[in-house]
PQR file with spaces between the fields and no chain letter, atoms N, CA, C, O and H, PARSE charges and radii, in Angstrom:
ATOM       1  N    MET     1     -59.540   -9.094    0.395 -0.4000 1.5000
ATOM       2  CA   MET     1     -58.103   -9.025    0.599 -0.0000 2.0000
ATOM       3  C    MET     1     -57.472   -8.406   -0.653  0.5500 1.7000
ATOM       4  O    MET     1     -57.782   -8.792   -1.780 -0.5500 1.4000
ATOM       5  N    ARG     2     -56.610   -7.472   -0.433 -0.4000 1.5000
ATOM       6  CA   ARG     2     -55.922   -6.809   -1.531 -0.0000 2.0000
ATOM       7  C    ARG     2     -54.478   -7.290   -1.583  0.5500 1.7000
ATOM       8  O    ARG     2     -53.778   -7.309   -0.570 -0.5500 1.4000
ATOM       9  H    ARG     2     -56.358   -7.159    0.483  0.4000 1.0000
ATOM      10  N    ASP     3     -54.044   -7.678   -2.779 -0.4000 1.5000
ATOM      11  CA   ASP     3     -52.677   -8.142   -2.992 -0.0000 2.0000
ATOM      12  C    ASP     3     -51.733   -6.940   -2.982  0.5500 1.7000
ATOM      13  O    ASP     3     -51.880   -6.019   -3.786 -0.5500 1.4000
ATOM      14  H    ASP     3     -54.612   -7.663   -3.602  0.4000 1.0000
ATOM      15  N    GLN     4     -50.766   -6.959   -2.068 -0.4000 1.5000
ATOM      16  CA   GLN     4     -49.805   -5.867   -1.930 -0.0000 2.0000
ATOM      17  C    GLN     4     -48.471   -6.162   -2.618  0.5500 1.7000
ATOM      18  O    GLN     4     -47.550   -5.347   -2.554 -0.5500 1.4000
ATOM      19  H    GLN     4     -50.647   -7.707   -1.416  0.4000 1.0000
ATOM      20  N    GLY     5     -48.361   -7.313   -3.270 -0.4000 1.5000
ATOM      21  CA   GLY     5     -47.123   -7.666   -3.959 -0.0000 2.0000
ATOM      22  C    GLY     5     -46.287   -8.655   -3.171  0.5500 1.7000
ATOM      23  O    GLY     5     -46.717   -9.196   -2.153 -0.5500 1.4000
ATOM      24  H    GLY     5     -49.109   -7.975   -3.322  0.4000 1.0000
ATOM      25  N    ARG     6     -45.092   -8.872   -3.666 -0.4000 1.5000
ATOM      26  CA   ARG     6     -44.199   -9.850   -3.049 -0.0000 2.0000
ATOM      27  C    ARG     6     -43.746   -9.401   -1.662  0.5500 1.7000
ATOM      28  O    ARG     6     -43.449   -8.225   -1.450 -0.5500 1.4000
ATOM      29  H    ARG     6     -44.743   -8.432   -4.494  0.4000 1.0000
ATOM      30  N    VAL     7     -43.696  -10.327   -0.736 -0.4000 1.5000
ATOM      31  CA   VAL     7     -43.249  -10.039    0.630 -0.0000 2.0000
ATOM      32  C    VAL     7     -41.826   -9.499    0.628  0.5500 1.7000
ATOM      33  O    VAL     7     -41.506   -8.589    1.392 -0.5500 1.4000
ATOM      34  H    VAL     7     -43.938  -11.282   -0.909  0.4000 1.0000
ATOM      35  N    THR     8     -40.988  -10.043   -0.211 -0.4000 1.5000
ATOM      36  CA   THR     8     -39.586   -9.633   -0.235 -0.0000 2.0000
ATOM      37  C    THR     8     -39.400   -8.207   -0.741  0.5500 1.7000
ATOM      38  O    THR     8     -38.333   -7.628   -0.539 -0.5500 1.4000
ATOM      39  H    THR     8     -41.249  -10.782   -0.832  0.4000 1.0000
ATOM      40  N    ASP     9     -40.403   -7.624   -1.391 -0.4000 1.5000
ATOM      41  CA   ASP     9     -40.298   -6.233   -1.842 -0.0000 2.0000
ATOM      42  C    ASP     9     -40.262   -5.261   -0.672  0.5500 1.7000
ATOM      43  O    ASP     9     -39.887   -4.101   -0.843 -0.5500 1.4000
ATOM      44  H    ASP     9     -41.270   -8.094   -1.555  0.4000 1.0000
ATOM      45  N    TYR    10     -40.648   -5.718    0.512 -0.4000 1.5000
ATOM      46  CA   TYR    10     -40.697   -4.865    1.694 -0.0000 2.0000
ATOM      47  C    TYR    10     -39.468   -5.000    2.584  0.5500 1.7000
ATOM      48  O    TYR    10     -39.418   -4.389    3.651 -0.5500 1.4000
ATOM      49  H    TYR    10     -40.953   -6.660    0.651  0.4000 1.0000
ATOM      50  N    LEU    11     -38.476   -5.784    2.172 -0.4000 1.5000
ATOM      51  CA   LEU    11     -37.287   -5.979    3.009 -0.0000 2.0000
ATOM      52  C    LEU    11     -36.449   -4.705    3.122  0.5500 1.7000
ATOM      53  O    LEU    11     -36.013   -4.352    4.218 -0.5500 1.4000
ATOM      54  H    LEU    11     -38.516   -6.281    1.305  0.4000 1.0000
ATOM      55  N    ASP    12     -36.222   -4.024    2.023 -0.4000 1.5000
ATOM      56  CA   ASP    12     -35.482   -2.759    2.031 -0.0000 2.0000
ATOM      57  C    ASP    12     -35.790   -1.997    0.745  0.5500 1.7000
ATOM      58  O    ASP    12     -36.606   -2.441   -0.062 -0.5500 1.4000
ATOM      59  H    ASP    12     -36.576   -4.311    1.133  0.4000 1.0000
ATOM      60  N    ASP    13     -35.142   -0.859    0.555 -0.4000 1.5000
ATOM      61  CA   ASP    13     -35.443    0.000   -0.592 -0.0000 2.0000
ATOM      62  C    ASP    13     -35.110   -0.631   -1.942  0.5500 1.7000
ATOM      63  O    ASP    13     -35.733   -0.290   -2.948 -0.5500 1.4000
ATOM      64  H    ASP    13     -34.479   -0.497    1.210  0.4000 1.0000
ATOM      65  N    TYR    14     -34.143   -1.541   -1.983 -0.4000 1.5000
ATOM      66  CA   TYR    14     -33.705   -2.111   -3.243 -0.0000 2.0000
ATOM      67  C    TYR    14     -34.294   -3.485   -3.533  0.5500 1.7000
ATOM      68  O    TYR    14     -34.103   -4.013   -4.628 -0.5500 1.4000
ATOM      69  H    TYR    14     -33.637   -1.818   -1.167  0.4000 1.0000
ATOM      70  N    SER    15     -34.995   -4.066   -2.591 -0.4000 1.5000
ATOM      71  CA   SER    15     -35.552   -5.412   -2.766 -0.0000 2.0000
ATOM      72  C    SER    15     -36.444   -5.577   -4.000  0.5500 1.7000
ATOM      73  O    SER    15     -36.356   -6.610   -4.665 -0.5500 1.4000
ATOM      74  H    SER    15     -35.150   -3.637   -1.701  0.4000 1.0000
ATOM      75  N    PRO    16     -37.295   -4.607   -4.333 -0.5600 1.5000
ATOM      76  CA   PRO    16     -38.143   -4.791   -5.520  0.2800 2.0000
ATOM      77  C    PRO    16     -37.350   -4.929   -6.820  0.5500 1.7000
ATOM      78  O    PRO    16     -37.875   -5.430   -7.814 -0.5500 1.4000
ATOM      79  N    TYR    17     -36.115   -4.497   -6.820 -0.4000 1.5000
ATOM      80  CA   TYR    17     -35.305   -4.517   -8.034 -0.0000 2.0000
ATOM      81  C    TYR    17     -34.397   -5.740   -8.136  0.5500 1.7000
ATOM      82  O    TYR    17     -33.724   -5.930   -9.150 -0.5500 1.4000
ATOM      83  H    TYR    17     -35.688   -4.091   -6.012  0.4000 1.0000
ATOM      84  N    LEU    18     -34.374   -6.568   -7.092 -0.4000 1.5000
ATOM      85  CA   LEU    18     -33.536   -7.768   -7.106 -0.0000 2.0000
ATOM      86  C    LEU    18     -34.202   -8.883   -7.893  0.5500 1.7000
ATOM      87  O    LEU    18     -35.428   -8.931   -7.994 -0.5500 1.4000
ATOM      88  H    LEU    18     -34.921   -6.414   -6.269  0.4000 1.0000
ATOM      89  N    ASP    19     -33.408   -9.766   -8.442 -0.4000 1.5000
ATOM      90  CA   ASP    19     -33.911  -10.910   -9.198 -0.0000 2.0000
ATOM      91  C    ASP    19     -34.686  -11.846   -8.274  0.5500 1.7000
ATOM      92  O    ASP    19     -34.263  -12.107   -7.147 -0.5500 1.4000
ATOM      93  H    ASP    19     -32.413   -9.726   -8.360  0.4000 1.0000
ATOM      94  N    GLN    20     -35.802  -12.339   -8.746 -0.4000 1.5000
ATOM      95  CA   GLN    20     -36.672  -13.193   -7.939 -0.0000 2.0000
ATOM      96  C    GLN    20     -35.972  -14.469   -7.492  0.5500 1.7000
ATOM      97  O    GLN    20     -36.283  -14.991   -6.421 -0.5500 1.4000
ATOM      98  H    GLN    20     -36.146  -12.127   -9.660  0.4000 1.0000
ATOM      99  N    LYS    21     -35.038  -14.983   -8.279 -0.4000 1.5000
ATOM     100  CA   LYS    21     -34.365  -16.230   -7.877 -0.0000 2.0000
ATOM     101  C    LYS    21     -33.551  -16.048   -6.607  0.5500 1.7000
ATOM     102  O    LYS    21     -33.298  -17.023   -5.899 -0.5500 1.4000
ATOM     103  H    LYS    21     -34.784  -14.559   -9.148  0.4000 1.0000
ATOM     104  N    TRP    22     -33.128  -14.810   -6.296 -0.4000 1.5000
ATOM     105  CA   TRP    22     -32.375  -14.558   -5.068 -0.0000 2.0000
ATOM     106  C    TRP    22     -33.303  -14.226   -3.912  0.5500 1.7000
ATOM     107  O    TRP    22     -33.072  -14.669   -2.787 -0.5500 1.4000
ATOM     108  H    TRP    22     -33.333  -14.018   -6.871  0.4000 1.0000
ATOM     109  N    THR    23     -34.337  -13.462   -4.169 -0.4000 1.5000
ATOM     110  CA   THR    23     -35.231  -13.086   -3.081 -0.0000 2.0000
ATOM     111  C    THR    23     -36.086  -14.263   -2.627  0.5500 1.7000
ATOM     112  O    THR    23     -36.545  -14.280   -1.485 -0.5500 1.4000
ATOM     113  H    THR    23     -34.525  -13.102   -5.082  0.4000 1.0000
ATOM     114  N    ASP    24     -36.311  -15.249   -3.495 -0.4000 1.5000
ATOM     115  CA   ASP    24     -37.055  -16.447   -3.091 -0.0000 2.0000
ATOM     116  C    ASP    24     -36.327  -17.233   -1.999  0.5500 1.7000
ATOM     117  O    ASP    24     -36.947  -18.015   -1.278 -0.5500 1.4000
ATOM     118  H    ASP    24     -35.939  -15.236   -4.423  0.4000 1.0000
ATOM     119  N    LEU    25     -35.037  -17.030   -1.881 -0.4000 1.5000
ATOM     120  CA   LEU    25     -34.258  -17.741   -0.862 -0.0000 2.0000
ATOM     121  C    LEU    25     -34.530  -17.226    0.549  0.5500 1.7000
ATOM     122  O    LEU    25     -34.220  -17.913    1.522 -0.5500 1.4000
ATOM     123  H    LEU    25     -34.534  -16.395   -2.467  0.4000 1.0000
ATOM     124  N    VAL    26     -35.105  -16.026    0.675 -0.4000 1.5000
ATOM     125  CA   VAL    26     -35.330  -15.432    1.994 -0.0000 2.0000
ATOM     126  C    VAL    26     -36.788  -15.056    2.240  0.5500 1.7000
ATOM     127  O    VAL    26     -37.068  -14.265    3.141 -0.5500 1.4000
ATOM     128  H    VAL    26     -35.357  -15.469   -0.116  0.4000 1.0000
ATOM     129  N    ASP    27     -37.722  -15.601    1.463 -0.4000 1.5000
ATOM     130  CA   ASP    27     -39.123  -15.190    1.596 -0.0000 2.0000
ATOM     131  C    ASP    27     -39.907  -15.979    2.640  0.5500 1.7000
ATOM     132  O    ASP    27     -41.082  -15.695    2.872 -0.5500 1.4000
ATOM     133  H    ASP    27     -37.495  -16.244    0.732  0.4000 1.0000
ATOM     134  N    GLY    28     -39.275  -16.959    3.269 -0.4000 1.5000
ATOM     135  CA   GLY    28     -39.945  -17.727    4.312 -0.0000 2.0000
ATOM     136  C    GLY    28     -40.580  -19.022    3.833  0.5500 1.7000
ATOM     137  O    GLY    28     -41.031  -19.825    4.650 -0.5500 1.4000
ATOM     138  H    GLY    28     -38.321  -17.189    3.080  0.4000 1.0000
ATOM     139  N    ASP    29     -40.624  -19.238    2.529 -0.4000 1.5000
ATOM     140  CA   ASP    29     -41.176  -20.470    1.963 -0.0000 2.0000
ATOM     141  C    ASP    29     -40.015  -21.295    1.413  0.5500 1.7000
ATOM     142  O    ASP    29     -39.352  -20.886    0.460 -0.5500 1.4000
ATOM     143  H    ASP    29     -40.258  -18.586    1.865  0.4000 1.0000
ATOM     144  N    LEU    30     -39.777  -22.440    2.009 -0.4000 1.5000
ATOM     145  CA   LEU    30     -38.627  -23.260    1.612 -0.0000 2.0000
ATOM     146  C    LEU    30     -38.718  -23.753    0.174  0.5500 1.7000
ATOM     147  O    LEU    30     -37.685  -23.978   -0.456 -0.5500 1.4000
ATOM     148  H    LEU    30     -40.315  -22.772    2.783  0.4000 1.0000
ATOM     149  N    ASP    31     -39.917  -23.927   -0.359 -0.4000 1.5000
ATOM     150  CA   ASP    31     -40.082  -24.479   -1.708 -0.0000 2.0000
ATOM     151  C    ASP    31     -40.217  -23.432   -2.805  0.5500 1.7000
ATOM     152  O    ASP    31     -40.213  -23.791   -3.983 -0.5500 1.4000
ATOM     153  H    ASP    31     -40.756  -23.744    0.153  0.4000 1.0000
ATOM     154  N    SER    32     -40.335  -22.170   -2.468 -0.4000 1.5000
ATOM     155  CA   SER    32     -40.597  -21.158   -3.493 -0.0000 2.0000
ATOM     156  C    SER    32     -39.478  -21.044   -4.522  0.5500 1.7000
ATOM     157  O    SER    32     -39.743  -20.756   -5.689 -0.5500 1.4000
ATOM     158  H    SER    32     -40.338  -21.879   -1.512  0.4000 1.0000
ATOM     159  N    SER    33     -38.246  -21.263   -4.113 -0.4000 1.5000
ATOM     160  CA   SER    33     -37.143  -21.180   -5.074 -0.0000 2.0000
ATOM     161  C    SER    33     -37.115  -22.394   -6.002  0.5500 1.7000
ATOM     162  O    SER    33     -36.556  -22.326   -7.096 -0.5500 1.4000
ATOM     163  H    SER    33     -38.030  -21.497   -3.165  0.4000 1.0000
ATOM     164  N    LEU    34     -37.711  -23.493   -5.572 -0.4000 1.5000
ATOM     165  CA   LEU    34     -37.764  -24.695   -6.412 -0.0000 2.0000
ATOM     166  C    LEU    34     -38.967  -24.690   -7.356  0.5500 1.7000
ATOM     167  O    LEU    34     -38.898  -25.242   -8.455 -0.5500 1.4000
ATOM     168  H    LEU    34     -38.165  -23.548   -4.682  0.4000 1.0000
ATOM     169  N    THR    35     -40.063  -24.071   -6.930 -0.4000 1.5000
ATOM     170  CA   THR    35     -41.304  -24.114   -7.703 -0.0000 2.0000
ATOM     171  C    THR    35     -41.571  -22.853   -8.516  0.5500 1.7000
ATOM     172  O    THR    35     -42.589  -22.763   -9.203 -0.5500 1.4000
ATOM     173  H    THR    35     -40.119  -23.623   -6.038  0.4000 1.0000
ATOM     174  N    ASN    36     -40.664  -21.876   -8.444 -0.4000 1.5000
ATOM     175  CA   ASN    36     -40.833  -20.602   -9.151 -0.0000 2.0000
ATOM     176  C    ASN    36     -42.092  -19.863   -8.727  0.5500 1.7000
ATOM     177  O    ASN    36     -42.717  -19.195   -9.551 -0.5500 1.4000
ATOM     178  H    ASN    36     -39.837  -21.949   -7.887  0.4000 1.0000
ATOM     179  N    GLU    37     -42.476  -19.968   -7.464 -0.4000 1.5000
ATOM     180  CA   GLU    37     -43.602  -19.227   -6.918 -0.0000 2.0000
ATOM     181  C    GLU    37     -43.069  -18.174   -5.964  0.5500 1.7000
ATOM     182  O    GLU    37     -42.070  -18.393   -5.278 -0.5500 1.4000
ATOM     183  H    GLU    37     -41.969  -20.511   -6.795  0.4000 1.0000
ATOM     184  N    CYS    38     -43.736  -17.035   -5.924 -0.4000 1.5000
ATOM     185  CA   CYS    38     -43.334  -16.017   -4.965 -0.0000 2.0000
ATOM     186  C    CYS    38     -44.429  -15.850   -3.917  0.5500 1.7000
ATOM     187  O    CYS    38     -45.605  -16.100   -4.177 -0.5500 1.4000
ATOM     188  H    CYS    38     -44.547  -16.857   -6.481  0.4000 1.0000
ATOM     189  N    VAL    39     -44.020  -15.427   -2.743 -0.4000 1.5000
ATOM     190  CA   VAL    39     -44.923  -15.262   -1.617 -0.0000 2.0000
ATOM     191  C    VAL    39     -45.413  -13.813   -1.604  0.5500 1.7000
ATOM     192  O    VAL    39     -44.613  -12.879   -1.641 -0.5500 1.4000
ATOM     193  H    VAL    39     -43.064  -15.224   -2.531  0.4000 1.0000
ATOM     194  N    HIS    40     -46.731  -13.638   -1.552 -0.4000 1.5000
ATOM     195  CA   HIS    40     -47.318  -12.304   -1.588 -0.0000 2.0000
ATOM     196  C    HIS    40     -47.937  -11.930   -0.255  0.5500 1.7000
ATOM     197  O    HIS    40     -48.334  -12.791    0.530 -0.5500 1.4000
ATOM     198  H    HIS    40     -47.381  -14.397   -1.522  0.4000 1.0000
ATOM     199  N    LEU    41     -48.009  -10.633   -0.016 -0.4000 1.5000
ATOM     200  CA   LEU    41     -48.664  -10.071    1.158 -0.0000 2.0000
ATOM     201  C    LEU    41     -50.067   -9.633    0.765  0.5500 1.7000
ATOM     202  O    LEU    41     -50.245   -8.912   -0.216 -0.5500 1.4000
ATOM     203  H    LEU    41     -47.686   -9.934   -0.653  0.4000 1.0000
ATOM     204  N    PHE    42     -51.058  -10.068    1.529 -0.4000 1.5000
ATOM     205  CA   PHE    42     -52.445   -9.667    1.315 -0.0000 2.0000
ATOM     206  C    PHE    42     -52.918   -8.912    2.546  0.5500 1.7000
ATOM     207  O    PHE    42     -52.626   -9.309    3.674 -0.5500 1.4000
ATOM     208  H    PHE    42     -50.913  -10.654    2.326  0.4000 1.0000
ATOM     209  N    VAL    43     -53.651   -7.820    2.333 -0.4000 1.5000
ATOM     210  CA   VAL    43     -54.160   -7.004    3.430 -0.0000 2.0000
ATOM     211  C    VAL    43     -55.665   -6.823    3.254  0.5500 1.7000
ATOM     212  O    VAL    43     -56.132   -6.479    2.169 -0.5500 1.4000
ATOM     213  H    VAL    43     -53.888   -7.497    1.417  0.4000 1.0000
ATOM     214  N    CYS    44     -56.415   -7.054    4.318 -0.4000 1.5000
ATOM     215  CA   CYS    44     -57.864   -6.854    4.315 -0.0000 2.0000
ATOM     216  C    CYS    44     -58.142   -5.359    4.359  0.5500 1.7000
ATOM     217  O    CYS    44     -57.627   -4.655    5.227 -0.5500 1.4000
ATOM     218  H    CYS    44     -56.035   -7.333    5.200  0.4000 1.0000
ATOM     219  N    GLU    45     -58.952   -4.876    3.429 -0.4000 1.5000
ATOM     220  CA   GLU    45     -59.263   -3.452    3.370 -0.0000 2.0000
ATOM     221  C    GLU    45     -60.201   -3.022    4.497  0.5500 1.7000
ATOM     222  O    GLU    45     -60.243   -1.842    4.845 -0.5500 1.4000
ATOM     223  H    GLU    45     -59.370   -5.448    2.724  0.4000 1.0000
ATOM     224  N    ASP    46     -60.945   -3.953    5.067 -0.4000 1.5000
ATOM     225  CA   ASP    46     -61.898   -3.608    6.125 -0.0000 2.0000
ATOM     226  C    ASP    46     -61.253   -3.562    7.504  0.5500 1.7000
ATOM     227  O    ASP    46     -61.460   -2.606    8.252 -0.5500 1.4000
ATOM     228  H    ASP    46     -60.911   -4.912    4.785  0.4000 1.0000
ATOM     229  N    CYS    47     -60.473   -4.588    7.849 -0.4000 1.5000
ATOM     230  CA   CYS    47     -59.943   -4.657    9.214 -0.0000 2.0000
ATOM     231  C    CYS    47     -58.423   -4.491    9.301  0.5500 1.7000
ATOM     232  O    CYS    47     -57.886   -4.341   10.399 -0.5500 1.4000
ATOM     233  H    CYS    47     -60.305   -5.365    7.242  0.4000 1.0000
ATOM     234  N    GLY    48     -57.718   -4.516    8.158 -0.4000 1.5000
ATOM     235  CA   GLY    48     -56.275   -4.347    8.173 -0.0000 2.0000
ATOM     236  C    GLY    48     -55.491   -5.617    8.445  0.5500 1.7000
ATOM     237  O    GLY    48     -54.273   -5.564    8.616 -0.5500 1.4000
ATOM     238  H    GLY    48     -58.154   -4.638    7.266  0.4000 1.0000
ATOM     239  N    LEU    49     -56.171   -6.766    8.488 -0.4000 1.5000
ATOM     240  CA   LEU    49     -55.499   -8.044    8.722 -0.0000 2.0000
ATOM     241  C    LEU    49     -54.484   -8.317    7.623  0.5500 1.7000
ATOM     242  O    LEU    49     -54.783   -8.133    6.443 -0.5500 1.4000
ATOM     243  H    LEU    49     -57.161   -6.808    8.349  0.4000 1.0000
ATOM     244  N    ASN    50     -53.290   -8.754    7.998 -0.4000 1.5000
ATOM     245  CA   ASN    50     -52.235   -9.123    7.049 -0.0000 2.0000
ATOM     246  C    ASN    50     -52.179  -10.633    6.925  0.5500 1.7000
ATOM     247  O    ASN    50     -52.276  -11.346    7.924 -0.5500 1.4000
ATOM     248  H    ASN    50     -53.047   -8.903    8.956  0.4000 1.0000
ATOM     249  N    ASP    51     -52.021  -11.126    5.698 -0.4000 1.5000
ATOM     250  CA   ASP    51     -51.882  -12.556    5.462 -0.0000 2.0000
ATOM     251  C    ASP    51     -50.829  -12.746    4.391  0.5500 1.7000
ATOM     252  O    ASP    51     -50.724  -11.941    3.466 -0.5500 1.4000
ATOM     253  H    ASP    51     -51.942  -10.547    4.887  0.4000 1.0000
ATOM     254  N    ILE    52     -50.057  -13.793    4.512 -0.4000 1.5000
ATOM     255  CA   ILE    52     -49.005  -14.107    3.542 -0.0000 2.0000
ATOM     256  C    ILE    52     -49.356  -15.424    2.877  0.5500 1.7000
ATOM     257  O    ILE    52     -49.679  -16.405    3.547 -0.5500 1.4000
ATOM     258  H    ILE    52     -50.142  -14.447    5.264  0.4000 1.0000
ATOM     259  N    SER    53     -49.288  -15.439    1.539 -0.4000 1.5000
ATOM     260  CA   SER    53     -49.659  -16.635    0.797 -0.0000 2.0000
ATOM     261  C    SER    53     -48.825  -16.751   -0.469  0.5500 1.7000
ATOM     262  O    SER    53     -48.412  -15.749   -1.054 -0.5500 1.4000
ATOM     263  H    SER    53     -49.026  -14.643    0.994  0.4000 1.0000
ATOM     264  N    SER    54     -48.586  -17.986   -0.880 -0.4000 1.5000
ATOM     265  CA   SER    54     -47.864  -18.197   -2.143 -0.0000 2.0000
ATOM     266  C    SER    54     -48.798  -18.742   -3.186  0.5500 1.7000
ATOM     267  O    SER    54     -48.384  -18.988   -4.318 -0.5500 1.4000
ATOM     268  H    SER    54     -48.921  -18.800   -0.405  0.4000 1.0000
């Protein structure tokens, strides 16, 4: 699995430049804004499977 970065970086063209404390509010993980963790997108290089993990 290859780490593709934060899930919120794919929301729009400006998302990668936004502060993490704001993008954590919309990343799908209710606790990420409290624990200072970000949710990343992982993609399998063999089959293309997408997985999201914090």
